[in-house]
TORFI-224771 format. One record per residue (C-alpha): x, y, z; residue number from 1; residue in one letter. Coordinates in pm, whole numbers, plus 50000, padded with zeros to 5 digits. Layout:
<site><c1>X</c1><c2>Y</c2><c3>Z</c3><i>NUM</i><aa>A</aa></site>
...
END
This chain:
<site><c1>50000</c1><c2>50000</c2><c3>50000</c3><i>1</i><aa>M</aa></site>
<site><c1>50130</c1><c2>50341</c2><c3>49908</c3><i>2</i><aa>S</aa></site>
<site><c1>50033</c1><c2>50686</c2><c3>50030</c3><i>3</i><aa>D</aa></site>
<site><c1>50049</c1><c2>50809</c2><c3>49670</c3><i>4</i><aa>H</aa></site>
<site><c1>50016</c1><c2>50635</c2><c3>49332</c3><i>5</i><aa>P</aa></site>
<site><c1>50352</c1><c2>50609</c2><c3>49158</c3><i>6</i><aa>T</aa></site>
<site><c1>50490</c1><c2>50424</c2><c3>48858</c3><i>7</i><aa>V</aa></site>
<site><c1>50754</c1><c2>50259</c2><c3>49079</c3><i>8</i><aa>K</aa></site>
<site><c1>50484</c1><c2>50126</c2><c3>49313</c3><i>9</i><aa>F</aa></site>
<site><c1>50283</c1><c2>49984</c2><c3>49021</c3><i>10</i><aa>A</aa></site>
<site><c1>50589</c1><c2>49827</c2><c3>48857</c3><i>11</i><aa>L</aa></site>
<site><c1>50700</c1><c2>49627</c2><c3>49162</c3><i>12</i><aa>K</aa></site>
<site><c1>50414</c1><c2>49371</c2><c3>49162</c3><i>13</i><aa>P</aa></site>
<site><c1>50411</c1><c2>49362</c2><c3>48781</c3><i>14</i><aa>L</aa></site>
<site><c1>50778</c1><c2>49262</c2><c3>48776</c3><i>15</i><aa>K</aa></site>
<site><c1>50717</c1><c2>49000</c2><c3>49047</c3><i>16</i><aa>E</aa></site>
<site><c1>50437</c1><c2>48844</c2><c3>48843</c3><i>17</i><aa>V</aa></site>
<site><c1>50635</c1><c2>48854</c2><c3>48520</c3><i>18</i><aa>L</aa></site>
<site><c1>50935</c1><c2>48688</c2><c3>48688</c3><i>19</i><aa>A</aa></site>
<site><c1>50720</c1><c2>48388</c2><c3>48784</c3><i>20</i><aa>G</aa></site>
<site><c1>50514</c1><c2>48369</c2><c3>48467</c3><i>21</i><aa>L</aa></site>
<site><c1>50548</c1><c2>48035</c2><c3>48289</c3><i>22</i><aa>P</aa></site>
<site><c1>50619</c1><c2>48029</c2><c3>47916</c3><i>23</i><aa>K</aa></site>
<site><c1>50283</c1><c2>47960</c2><c3>47758</c3><i>24</i><aa>L</aa></site>
<site><c1>50184</c1><c2>47899</c2><c3>47399</c3><i>25</i><aa>G</aa></site>
<site><c1>49946</c1><c2>48192</c2><c3>47386</c3><i>26</i><aa>Y</aa></site>
<site><c1>49950</c1><c2>48567</c2><c3>47437</c3><i>27</i><aa>R</aa></site>
<site><c1>49955</c1><c2>48695</c2><c3>47793</c3><i>28</i><aa>T</aa></site>
<site><c1>49749</c1><c2>49009</c2><c3>47855</c3><i>29</i><aa>T</aa></site>
<site><c1>49756</c1><c2>49260</c2><c3>48140</c3><i>30</i><aa>V</aa></site>
<site><c1>49435</c1><c2>49461</c2><c3>48170</c3><i>31</i><aa>H</aa></site>
<site><c1>49423</c1><c2>49787</c2><c3>48368</c3><i>32</i><aa>T</aa></site>
<site><c1>49224</c1><c2>50104</c2><c3>48397</c3><i>33</i><aa>D</aa></site>
<site><c1>49363</c1><c2>50423</c2><c3>48243</c3><i>34</i><aa>Q</aa></site>
<site><c1>49567</c1><c2>50531</c2><c3>48545</c3><i>35</i><aa>G</aa></site>
<site><c1>49873</c1><c2>50739</c2><c3>48460</c3><i>36</i><aa>F</aa></site>
<site><c1>50102</c1><c2>50461</c2><c3>48586</c3><i>37</i><aa>Q</aa></site>
<site><c1>49977</c1><c2>50224</c2><c3>48315</c3><i>38</i><aa>Y</aa></site>
<site><c1>50031</c1><c2>50481</c2><c3>48040</c3><i>39</i><aa>Q</aa></site>
<site><c1>50387</c1><c2>50555</c2><c3>48152</c3><i>40</i><aa>H</aa></site>
<site><c1>50678</c1><c2>50464</c2><c3>47925</c3><i>41</i><aa>K</aa></site>
<site><c1>50841</c1><c2>50239</c2><c3>48190</c3><i>42</i><aa>L</aa></site>
<site><c1>50520</c1><c2>50036</c2><c3>48233</c3><i>43</i><aa>W</aa></site>
<site><c1>50473</c1><c2>49995</c2><c3>47857</c3><i>44</i><aa>R</aa></site>
<site><c1>50840</c1><c2>49903</c2><c3>47803</c3><i>45</i><aa>E</aa></site>
<site><c1>50830</c1><c2>49644</c2><c3>48083</c3><i>46</i><aa>T</aa></site>
<site><c1>50530</c1><c2>49475</c2><c3>47922</c3><i>47</i><aa>L</aa></site>
<site><c1>50693</c1><c2>49488</c2><c3>47578</c3><i>48</i><aa>K</aa></site>
<site><c1>51019</c1><c2>49334</c2><c3>47708</c3><i>49</i><aa>E</aa></site>
<site><c1>50820</c1><c2>49037</c2><c3>47836</c3><i>50</i><aa>H</aa></site>
<site><c1>50598</c1><c2>49013</c2><c3>47526</c3><i>51</i><aa>R</aa></site>
<site><c1>50288</c1><c2>49090</c2><c3>47728</c3><i>52</i><aa>V</aa></site>
<site><c1>49994</c1><c2>49259</c2><c3>47557</c3><i>53</i><aa>F</aa></site>
<site><c1>49854</c1><c2>49568</c2><c3>47727</c3><i>54</i><aa>Q</aa></site>
<site><c1>49478</c1><c2>49614</c2><c3>47749</c3><i>55</i><aa>S</aa></site>
<site><c1>49311</c1><c2>49919</c2><c3>47902</c3><i>56</i><aa>M</aa></site>
<site><c1>48955</c1><c2>49995</c2><c3>47996</c3><i>57</i><aa>S</aa></site>
<site><c1>48783</c1><c2>50257</c2><c3>47787</c3><i>58</i><aa>R</aa></site>
<site><c1>48740</c1><c2>50594</c2><c3>47953</c3><i>59</i><aa>K</aa></site>
<site><c1>48440</c1><c2>50605</c2><c3>48192</c3><i>60</i><aa>A</aa></site>
<site><c1>48348</c1><c2>50242</c2><c3>48117</c3><i>61</i><aa>T</aa></site>
<site><c1>48369</c1><c2>50044</c2><c3>48441</c3><i>62</i><aa>C</aa></site>
<site><c1>48217</c1><c2>49737</c2><c3>48273</c3><i>63</i><aa>L</aa></site>
<site><c1>48545</c1><c2>49688</c2><c3>48085</c3><i>64</i><aa>D</aa></site>
<site><c1>48702</c1><c2>49603</c2><c3>48419</c3><i>65</i><aa>N</aa></site>
<site><c1>48400</c1><c2>49438</c2><c3>48581</c3><i>66</i><aa>A</aa></site>
<site><c1>48593</c1><c2>49147</c2><c3>48736</c3><i>67</i><aa>V</aa></site>
<site><c1>48833</c1><c2>49375</c2><c3>48924</c3><i>68</i><aa>V</aa></site>
<site><c1>48555</c1><c2>49619</c2><c3>49014</c3><i>69</i><aa>E</aa></site>
<site><c1>48362</c1><c2>49324</c2><c3>49163</c3><i>70</i><aa>S</aa></site>
<site><c1>48669</c1><c2>49204</c2><c3>49355</c3><i>71</i><aa>F</aa></site>
<site><c1>48722</c1><c2>49544</c2><c3>49517</c3><i>72</i><aa>F</aa></site>
<site><c1>48352</c1><c2>49578</c2><c3>49595</c3><i>73</i><aa>H</aa></site>
<site><c1>48355</c1><c2>49243</c2><c3>49778</c3><i>74</i><aa>I</aa></site>
<site><c1>48672</c1><c2>49342</c2><c3>49966</c3><i>75</i><aa>M</aa></site>
<site><c1>48520</c1><c2>49675</c2><c3>50070</c3><i>76</i><aa>K</aa></site>
<site><c1>48206</c1><c2>49504</c2><c3>50197</c3><i>77</i><aa>V</aa></site>
<site><c1>48391</c1><c2>49230</c2><c3>50384</c3><i>78</i><aa>E</aa></site>
<site><c1>48695</c1><c2>49420</c2><c3>50515</c3><i>79</i><aa>V</aa></site>
<site><c1>48643</c1><c2>49794</c2><c3>50505</c3><i>80</i><aa>M</aa></site>
<site><c1>48342</c1><c2>49811</c2><c3>50734</c3><i>81</i><aa>D</aa></site>
<site><c1>48578</c1><c2>49772</c2><c3>51032</c3><i>82</i><aa>E</aa></site>
<site><c1>48767</c1><c2>50055</c2><c3>51199</c3><i>83</i><aa>H</aa></site>
<site><c1>49144</c1><c2>50011</c2><c3>51199</c3><i>84</i><aa>F</aa></site>
<site><c1>49368</c1><c2>50176</c2><c3>51455</c3><i>85</i><aa>E</aa></site>
<site><c1>49648</c1><c2>50236</c2><c3>51207</c3><i>86</i><aa>N</aa></site>
<site><c1>49768</c1><c2>50176</c2><c3>50853</c3><i>87</i><aa>K</aa></site>
<site><c1>49955</c1><c2>49857</c2><c3>50950</c3><i>88</i><aa>E</aa></site>
<site><c1>49635</c1><c2>49697</c2><c3>51085</c3><i>89</i><aa>D</aa></site>
<site><c1>49452</c1><c2>49787</c2><c3>50764</c3><i>90</i><aa>L</aa></site>
<site><c1>49730</c1><c2>49641</c2><c3>50550</c3><i>91</i><aa>I</aa></site>
<site><c1>49729</c1><c2>49320</c2><c3>50757</c3><i>92</i><aa>Q</aa></site>
<site><c1>49350</c1><c2>49285</c2><c3>50726</c3><i>93</i><aa>A</aa></site>
<site><c1>49366</c1><c2>49336</c2><c3>50350</c3><i>94</i><aa>M</aa></site>
<site><c1>49656</c1><c2>49092</c2><c3>50313</c3><i>95</i><aa>T</aa></site>
<site><c1>49474</c1><c2>48825</c2><c3>50515</c3><i>96</i><aa>D</aa></site>
<site><c1>49155</c1><c2>48874</c2><c3>50315</c3><i>97</i><aa>W</aa></site>
<site><c1>49334</c1><c2>48860</c2><c3>49977</c3><i>98</i><aa>I</aa></site>
<site><c1>49511</c1><c2>48539</c2><c3>50082</c3><i>99</i><aa>N</aa></site>
<site><c1>49178</c1><c2>48390</c2><c3>50189</c3><i>100</i><aa>F</aa></site>
<site><c1>49012</c1><c2>48502</c2><c3>49865</c3><i>101</i><aa>Y</aa></site>
<site><c1>49287</c1><c2>48357</c2><c3>49644</c3><i>102</i><aa>N</aa></site>
<site><c1>49359</c1><c2>48034</c2><c3>49832</c3><i>103</i><aa>K</aa></site>
<site><c1>49038</c1><c2>47922</c2><c3>50003</c3><i>104</i><aa>R</aa></site>
<site><c1>48732</c1><c2>48105</c2><c3>49871</c3><i>105</i><aa>R</aa></site>
<site><c1>48569</c1><c2>47886</c2><c3>49609</c3><i>106</i><aa>I</aa></site>
<site><c1>48389</c1><c2>48030</c2><c3>49310</c3><i>107</i><aa>K</aa></site>
<site><c1>48107</c1><c2>47851</c2><c3>49132</c3><i>108</i><aa>I</aa></site>
<site><c1>48215</c1><c2>48014</c2><c3>48803</c3><i>109</i><aa>K</aa></site>
<site><c1>48551</c1><c2>47839</c2><c3>48848</c3><i>110</i><aa>M</aa></site>
<site><c1>48409</c1><c2>47488</c2><c3>48891</c3><i>111</i><aa>D</aa></site>
<site><c1>48410</c1><c2>47517</c2><c3>49271</c3><i>112</i><aa>G</aa></site>
<site><c1>48780</c1><c2>47597</c2><c3>49286</c3><i>113</i><aa>K</aa></site>
<site><c1>48963</c1><c2>47886</c2><c3>49450</c3><i>114</i><aa>S</aa></site>
<site><c1>49126</c1><c2>48137</c2><c3>49213</c3><i>115</i><aa>P</aa></site>
<site><c1>49469</c1><c2>47990</c2><c3>49291</c3><i>116</i><aa>E</aa></site>
<site><c1>49355</c1><c2>47633</c2><c3>49220</c3><i>117</i><aa>E</aa></site>
<site><c1>49185</c1><c2>47742</c2><c3>48899</c3><i>118</i><aa>Y</aa></site>
<site><c1>49495</c1><c2>47929</c2><c3>48777</c3><i>119</i><aa>R</aa></site>
<site><c1>49718</c1><c2>47627</c2><c3>48843</c3><i>120</i><aa>E</aa></site>
<site><c1>49477</c1><c2>47400</c2><c3>48656</c3><i>121</i><aa>L</aa></site>
<site><c1>49465</c1><c2>47642</c2><c3>48362</c3><i>122</i><aa>A</aa></site>
<site><c1>49846</c1><c2>47657</c2><c3>48348</c3><i>123</i><aa>I</aa></site>
<site><c1>49871</c1><c2>47276</c2><c3>48355</c3><i>124</i><aa>Q</aa></site>
<site><c1>49617</c1><c2>47242</c2><c3>48076</c3><i>125</i><aa>Q</aa></site>
<site><c1>49795</c1><c2>47503</c2><c3>47864</c3><i>126</i><aa>A</aa></site>
<site><c1>50137</c1><c2>47339</c2><c3>47904</c3><i>127</i><aa>A</aa></site>
END
């Protein structure tokens, strides 16, 4: 979590994901909103270096990013209704919730699997 949006802050998790990305036989796409970080030369060059296609939501069209919008809505409902004493407590609550969501929360749309299980299955099938 950052006090201010920066390109450096956005690049850190992107580079972590790209470092662990398996070589697949199809195009990898990163979809974002139109935040300035995602239009920055460093962001675009990082994607290009890794042969990752960049996709952006259209201006004022939240439906283009409906999956992420839904994710953040669920997180706000389930986590943000609490009062946190400090930033560290908020970060810990969000980290715990994201780990739960990715590792244990099953989704009917994903054949009753958690997002992590579904991703691993998709990677195995693509290999």
